[in-house]
MARKOL-699838 format. One record per residue (C-alpha): x, y, z. Coordinates in pm, whole numbers, padded with zeros to 5 digits, always signed. Each point is the difference from the previous one (the first is absolute). Layout:
BEGIN
XYZ...
END
This chain:
BEGIN
-00884+01705+01519+00265+00253+00088+00296+00062-00227+00254-00281+00014+00330+00116+00148+00328+00005-00186+00257-00278+00054+00198+00208+00248-00312+00089+00199-00112-00361+00002+00338-00132+00102+00069-00197-00316+00240+00058-00285-00074+00154-00335+00045-00196-00322+00370-00045-00066+00211-00050-00309-00110-00274-00246+00276-00238+00116-00115+00015+00365-00155-00345+00035-00243-00086+00276-00052-00359-00120+00236-00227-00190-00099-00360-00067+00271-00210-00162-00077-00352-00117-00247-00068+00284-00137-00355+00007-00224-00178+00250-00135-00354-00013-00266-00167+00216+00035-00373-00055-00070-00064-00368-00131+00355-00057+00243+00259-00134-00164+00314+00142+00275+00239-00115+00245-00080-00277+00286+00244-00044-00182+00329+00063+00210+00313-00061-00146+00349+00040+00119+00346+00103-00229+00264+00154+00134+00356+00027-00081+00247+00271-00326+00183-00067-00131-00249-00259-00336-00174-00003+00050-00347-00143-00277-00252-00060+00059-00376+00030-00287-00169-00176-00093-00360-00062-00270-00260+00038-00069-00187+00323+00283-00243+00066+00249+00194-00213+00233+00060+00295-00106+00348+00111-00064-00091+00365+00330-00184+00033+00180+00297-00151-00151+00246+00246+00089-00229+00292+00360-00006-00119-00001+00379-00013-00112+00039+00361+00222-00279+00129-00277-00250+00081+00136-00244-00259+00363-00073-00076+00086-00079-00361+00181-00322-00087+00225+00197-00236+00064+00359-00098+00016+00330+00186-00268+00227+00147+00135+00347+00072-00194+00282+00169+00183+00334-00012+00322-00182-00078-00025-00249+00289-00025-00368-00092-00278-00124+00228-00053-00362-00099+00273-00136+00227-00057+00224+00303-00112-00135+00333-00332+00105+00154+00152+00262+00229+00192+00165-00284-00314-00003-00216-00213+00202+00243+00140+00349-00077-00003-00077-00372-00364-00110+00012-00087+00344+00133+00128+00136-00331-00266-00209-00179-00367+00091+00055-00278-00246-00090-00355+00069-00121-00218-00312-00011-00302-00108-00204-00219-00059+00306+00137+00290+00207+00123-00214+00296-00120+00252+00259-00042-00097+00365-00372+00013+00072+00042+00067+00374+00217+00308-00055-00104+00345-00117+00114+00145-00331+00260+00208+00182+00128-00306+00189+00022-00205-00322+00206+00270-00168+00226+00042+00303+00059-00374+00052+00329-00017-00199+00127+00294+00204-00090-00174+00326+00190-00308-00113+00291+00229-00086-00003+00132+00357-00117+00359-00052-00173+00175+00289-00376+00051+00004+00014+00374-00069+00220-00050-00307-00222-00285-00120-00313+00216+00026+00170+00289-00178+00119-00222-00281-00337-00178-00033-00178+00336-00022+00241+00112-00274-00060-00318-00198-00377+00007+00036+00003+00356-00127+00214-00121-00289-00261-00257-00108-00302+00218+00079-00132-00182+00307+00068+00238+00289-00362-00018+00114+00016-00383+00023+00286-00020+00251-00225-00131+00283-00207-00230-00223+00042-00376-00023+00057-00193-00326-00357-00138+00009-00128+00357-00036+00194+00068-00319-00067-00062-00368+00238-00214-00204+00170+00305-00147+00044+00156+00343+00150-00323+00134+00251-00002-00283+00091+00363+00070+00071-00105+00360+00212-00285-00137+00198+00247-00211+00049+00233+00299+00121-00290+00213+00239-00113-00275+00153+00349-00007+00040+00027+00377+00368-00101+00009+00088+00225-00297+00081-00288-00237+00212+00028-00311-00218-00255-00179-00376-00055+00006-00117-00347-00103-00365-00013-00107-00122-00359-00013-00326-00002-00202-00086+00316+00194-00311+00084-00204-00133-00347-00083-00263+00011+00277-00126+00347-00095-00265+00125-00241+00115+00191-00312-00070+00348+00138+00182-00071+00325+00285-00160-00192+00046+00322-00198+00014+00207+00318+00258-00230+00162+00216-00001-00313-00021+00380-00016+00116+00018+00363+00295-00234-00070+00096+00201-00306-00009+00327+00195+00203-00143+00288+00256-00128-00250+00022+00338-00173+00026+00211+00314+00219-00226+00213+00214-00170-00263-00116-00331+00149+00083-00314-00197-00304-00223-00055-00011-00360-00120-00351-00114-00098-00072-00372-00001-00323-00054-00192-00190-00200-00259-00190+00310-00117+00143+00162-00311-00216+00310+00053+00173+00064+00332+00340-00011-00168-00113+00223-00287-00142+00256+00243+00310+00083+00203+00308-00212-00079+00309+00124-00183+00125-00346-00092-00152-00347-00003+00150-00346+00031-00214-00295-00108+00065-00320+00194-00105-00347-00119+00096-00332+00156+00261+00166+00216+00172+00191-00280-00020+00359-00122-00113-00044-00360-00027+00369-00089+00108+00328+00157+00004+00364-00102-00176+00338+00018-00374-00049+00046-00100+00193-00312+00240-00203-00212-00104-00341+00131-00370+00083-00024+00033+00127-00357+00203-00291-00135-00001-00300+00237+00240-00270-00113-00052-00290+00240-00314-00216-00039-00067+00040+00373+00003+00379-00033-00230-00008-00300-00240-00225+00189-00001+00220+00311-00060+00304-00218-00287-00164-00185-00268+00196+00181+00178+00335-00030+00127+00009-00356-00269+00092-00252-00117-00267-00241-00196+00015-00323-00376+00018+00076-00180-00332-00049-00228+00124-00279+00308+00095-00204+00217-00293+00103-00260-00251-00119+00019+00150-00349+00378-00020-00028+00138-00174-00308-00322+00071-00186+00200-00008-00323+00205+00241-00210-00144+00322-00126-00106+00137+00338+00194+00181+00270+00337-00120+00120-00017+00002+00380+00312+00114+00184+00082-00003+00368+00238+00283+00093+00175+00014+00341+00220+00295+00084+00138+00179+00305+00169+00330+00075+00056+00230-00299-00112-00272-00240-00344-00003+00165-00054+00360-00109+00044-00068-00370-00283+00092-00244-00054-00368-00085-00301+00037-00230+00159+00278-00201+00328-00189-00039-00168-00325-00098-00226+00165-00255+00284+00196-00154+00249-00289-00014-00253-00251-00139-00172+00229-00249-00326-00103+00164-00232+00084+00287+00043-00088+00368-00262+00015+00271+00000-00080+00370-00200-00312+00087+00074-00018+00373+00250+00098+00270+00163+00320+00114+00271+00145+00223+00038-00073+00372+00277+00106+00236+00235-00193+00227+00149+00256+00234+00091+00291-00227+00052-00217-00308-00270-00031-00271-00083-00356-00105-00193-00040-00326-00187-00310-00118-00189+00059-00323-00191-00226-00235-00001+00157-00345-00183-00094-00319+00215+00075-00305-00089-00018-00370+00339+00018-00174+00029+00022-00376+00203-00321-00012+00245-00226+00189+00304+00220-00058-00167+00317+00141-00113-00210+00300+00356-00111+00074+00119+00359-00042-00260+00118+00253+00095-00272+00252+00371+00072-00037-00064+00371+00055-00168-00063+00337+00248-00262+00114+00289+00231-00076-00157+00251+00242+00000-00252+00286-00357-00135-00027-00076-00373+00013-00235-00084-00287-00179-00330-00059-00224-00093-00292-00300-00179+00151-00192-00080-00315-00277+00146-00216-00360+00106+00061-00274+00137-00224+00006+00374-00071-00328+00059+00185+00106-00114+00352
END
């Protein structure tokens, strides 16, 4: 793939000041009969951000995305795109605003009877651009996503990852301010998913393009998002920087969704927990940022007048932030030294939990 152009070369705008909002949702609610699909959703998305909206099936994600592109009108609240309140606009007034919102779909939504080039150029044809300009723009976009050689191919001749790259190129055709990705990697294998996420991340970085990811996959959010909002039963139950939410999830829904990603105590150790006093005290330590770089074992051993050893865990990264989850076996010289050791870590910003005791020989 050739080098991605800068925002000015591409025709977009670079990332602006932090208060330059592309999306503002204020108290958005939507009901379908007895079902409250959205219940007072409020969220701001700044220009150049990648924000993940994550939740289980039926949480309200699809309704939210339809409100963002004007296909659903909320019963209450405001939906603003680049400062324009769209939820009360008529269909004609919505058309130019919809061009500011690109969509990438789970199942690609390509037209099978049209070539790759024609699929990418379709939004430009609808916009009324001439054929020469459409071909020029389509060629630029296919180069952007690394599919120049597939311009004359048909969707049936492409792999799933290639189809999604075409979908991304098509979504960028009208130079949108906002790219909505609706479960864009759910139909792809893990390797292809990584390549698509890397492409989205690079486009975001080079073009300053704002991206909103709608997904049920926590790994997708961890890979590229700056912030995450967790939605459950139509409400945002937790929101914040990805590294912070992943390190110390507060809402039960978030903890459940993170169950497969956050390390747990290995089964052969967990089954021996609470084996009785006299063994190792097992601690779970969660820390992010500077706190994740602390010499935990050294501090625990020194503060408890005992020995500390790592049982399981390590340090991962979310974006450029380290995220540590460690399971430590500690043999303090008594209860007071143990409390001193725990207080020392907590004062440094770590979250420490006493899980129980295991024999010394685990």
